[in-house]
N, C-alpha and C positions, 0 to 999 in steps of 0.2 A: 708657121709650122703646119704641116698636114697631120691632124691627129690620127688618121687612117694609116699613116705609114711609121708610125711610131712602133719600137719594138721592146718586147719584155725582157729584162734582164733581173735575175735573182740570186741570191748567196744564202744558201740554206745550212746553218750550222746546227749544232746539237741543242741549242738554246733558243736561237732567235732565227726568223725567216725574213730576211730582208729583200724588198722588192723596189723596183724603179723602171722608168721608161728611158729609152734612148732614141735619139733622132739619127738615123743613118745618113742623112743628108747634111748634117751639121759639120763644121770644119775638123773639129776635135770631139773626142767621146764626151759626152754629157749626161748627167744623173738627173732624171726629171722626177718629180713628184714621188720621192723616195720614202718609204715607210718600213719601219721594223715591227715584225709582229712577233708576239711570244708562241713558240710552237706548242706549248702547253694548252694554248685555248683552241686548237684545231686538231682534229682527228687524223689529217692527212695533209701531204703537200698539196695535192690538187684543192682541197677545202681551202687551204691557205691562200693559194694563187687566184683562186675563183673569187674569195674575198677581196683581195686587193683589186682585181681587174673590175670589180663591180663598184669600189669605191673610187676608181678613177674614170670609168665610164669609157674605157678603150678596149677595142678587140684586136689586139696584135696578130700578124700571121708568123712573125719569126720570134723566136726567143731564144735565150742562153741561160742556163741555170748551173751555177757552181754548187756543188756538193760535197759535205764532209763525209765522203767515202770513196771507194773504187767506183768507176762508171763505165766499165768496159763490158758490161751485159745489158741484155735487155730488161732484166729484173733488178732493180737498184734497192739496196737496203742501206740506210744511214747507220754510220757506225755508233752515234752516241744518242740515238733518238729510236723509237719504235716506229718508224716510217718506212714503208716499202711500196714500190710501184713498178709497174711496167712503163718504160720510156714511150713505147708505141702507143698505149692506151692514154698516158698522159698527154701526149701530143694532140691525140683525137680528142680528148675530154675538153683541152683547152682551146680548140678550134684552131690548131697552128698548123701550116704548111711546112715548117722546120722548126725542130727543136734541137739545140746543141747542148749537150751535158759535159760539165767540166769537172773535175775535182777542185776541192775549194781552194788549195794552195797552188794549183795550176793557175786559177784564175788570179790570184794574188801575184804570181810570177808575170802574168799577162800585163798587169797594171804598172808594173815598176817603170817601164820606158814612158808612160803617160803620165807618171807623178811630177808635180811643179816643185819647185826648190824648198816652199814651205809645206810640202806634204812628207817630209821626211827630216830627220834629224841625225847628223854626223856623230858617231859614238867614239870609234877608234880608227886609227889607221889614216893613209892619205886619202884625201878629197881631190877627184878629178873633175875636170871640167865636162866629161862625157862619161858615160856608165862605162865600166870595165867589166867584160864577161871573160868566163861564165859567172853568173850570179846565182849564188844559193839564196833560197828565200824560206824562211823557217819561222815558227812563232807558237806560243801557247795561247789557247783560249779554252773552249769546252774541251778540246782534245790538243793534240800538237801536230802541225803540218809541216811539211817539208815539199818544196818543189825546187826546179832548176830551170834557169833562163839562159839559152845560149844563143850566139850571134853577135849583130853589132849593128850600130846606126839604125835603119829602119827595118832591118832585117833579123828580127828576134823571134824566137821559138821556144814556147814553154814546154818543159818536160814534166809530166805528172808523176808524182812517186807516192809510196806509202812510208817514207822514211821514219815517220814518228813512232811506228811500231818495232823498230828495231831493238834489240835488248839492251838493257840499262847496264852501265859499267859502273858501279860504285868504287869510288876512292875515299879511303879513310873510314873510321870506326862509325861515324854518325851515318854515312851513307850505306855502310853495310848494314847496320841496324834497321835502316828504312828499307832497304832491299829484302832482308829477311821478313819483316812483317808484311810487306805487299805480296811476296811470294806465297807467304802462307795464305793469303786472303785472295790472290788470284791465280796461283800457280805458275805465273811468268810475270816477269817485270819489264815493260817496255818504257820508253821514254815518257810515251803519252800518259802512264800511269803517275807519273811525278810533274811532268811540265804542262799542267792544266789547272783550272780551276780547282777541281777536285784533288788533283795532284798536291797543290799547295796546301789544301786542308788535311791531306794525309801527312805530309810531311811536318806539319805543325803539330798534328796529335801525336806522331811517334816522339818527336823532339821533346813534348810535353810530358809524355809518359802515360797518355790516357788510352793505351792499347793494351792488348794481351798478346801473348806469342802466337796463339792460334789464329790470329788475324781479324779478331774482334776489336771493337772500338767503344769506350765508353762516353766520349764526347768528340764530335767532328764539327769545328766552327766553320762558319760560312767563310770562303775564301776572302770576300770583300773586307771582312771583320779582319782578319789576319793582316791584310795590307793596309787598312787604315790604321790600325794599332801600331803597325811597324812604322809607317810614315809619321806618325804622331810622335815616336820616339821614347815613349815612356814605359813600354813593355818590353822587356828583354826578350821573352818568348816568341814573341810576334816577329820581331827583327832577325833572330837567330833563324826563323823558318824561311823568311823571305831572303835572308842572305844565303842560305842553302840552296834555294830554288834557283837564285842567279848564279851561283857557282855551277850547278848542274846544267843550267843553260849554257854556261861558257864553255864546258866540256863538249857537249854534243855539237855545239856550234862550230867548234874548232874540227871536230870529227867529220861533220858534213862538208865544211870547207877543203879538206884534205879528200874526200872522196869525189867531190865535184871539180877539183883543181880550180876552185873559187878565186876570182880576184875582188869579187865583192861579195858582202853577206848583208841580206835585207833581213830585218827581224819585225815581222808584222804580227797579227793576232791582237785579240782585245784586252790583252792584260799588261803587256811591257808599256805601252805609252802612258800608263797611269803613275809610273814610278821610274823615270828615266835616270833622274839624279841619283836615286838609290842604286839602280844597276851600274852606274857609272863609278859609284865609290865602292862597289862590292868586288868580290873575287873573279868576277866574269873574265876580265881581260887575263889575269893571270892563269886561270883554267884554260881560256881559249888558246893561249900560247903554250900551254904545258905539253907539248907534243914531241920532247926529245930533240932530235936532230933537225926537226922541221919548224921549231919555234921561229927561226929567223924568216923562213917562207911566209909564215903566218902574219908576221909584223907589217908585211906589205899589203894585206887584205883590208880593204875599206870595209868598216862596219858601220851600218846605217839602221835608224830604226824608223819604221814607216809610221807617219802620223795622220794619214788620211782617213778619215773616219769610215769609209766603205771602200777598202782596196778591192775587195771581192766583186763587189759591183761593177766598179770600174774595169777591172779586168775582163768581166764577163762581157761588157759593151765592146772592149777593144777586140776580144777574140771574136765575137760575133761579126763586128766590122771587118775584121780582116779575113773572115771565112775560115776560121780555124777548122781543121779537119776533126769532125766528131769522133769520138772514141767507138768503134763498131761494136755492136752488140755480138 
C-alpha cells in the first residue's frame, strides 16, 4: 500500500468527528486507521482534521467529508455544532488538491450498496437477494437525518435532503403535549427536535412532568440514561419515553417511504442499533403502516437497520471513489 496515495475521509456530526483513510487502489472501499474524536475538544473542523492527520502521519491529496448540515455553499455551518468554515479555505489549509463535501445522510445513502450482510438487520417486510430501490435512508443521532438512494445494481446515486427538519405531526394526547411544550421552547417543532438524543430526553421530561408550559424544564436526563433504564425494564417512565420515541419514528419512516416511493427503508444513526429488539416490539410497525389506503403498499417495503459502525465514513469513501459530483458553492 502506497501511503502517499491514501485519501482522507471524515464524518462530522454534532457530537463526534470520525476520520479514516482509504486506499483508492483497493478492490473495495476500506476504512483504515479510523479514529473518533469528540468535537468539544477542538475549536474547529480544521483543528480536528489536522490533529488526525498528524497522528497518522499522512498527507493526502484528496478528501471526502460528510457533514451534518447543508453543503451547497462555500460557507458551511454545522446545524448542531458551532463550527463554520469556507470549503476553499479548508481545502487549502489541509493541503488538498480535491475536497468533496457531502451531507451526512447523503454519505450514509452512498454506503448502502457497500454494506455486507452482517452490516444490517432485517426488521420488517420482505428480504430480497438484491437491494430494491428507491431506498429511503433515515435515522436519529445528535440530529435526525434523511437521504435517498436511487438506481440499481452498480448505478446508484445518492440524493441529499434535509428531511429531518419537516414539521412534526403529533398523534394522540401524549404527542400533542410534547408538541405544545417543544413549540413553546423553540417556536416550531421538527422531527429532529424529537428523533435525536436530545429529543428523547425531551420526550422523557414531558412525559414525567418535569417541564412547565412556557418551555422551561426542571430536569432533563441524559438520553443514554433513559435508554439504559428502559432496556433494564424496571422503570416505567423510561420505557414509556422510549416507546413513544419508537412510535414517532415509525410514523415519519412511513411518511418518508411514501414521499420517496421507497421499496426499502434503511434506518441508520447512532441510536437505534442500541435497542433493535425494543424497536421491534414497539408500535413502530403499527405507526409505519398507519397510512390509510396505503397500508398495503407499505407492507411490501423492506425495513432494515444499519449496524455498520461507521456508515458515514464508508459512504464518503464510496462517493470519493465514484467521483460523485461535489455540491457546487
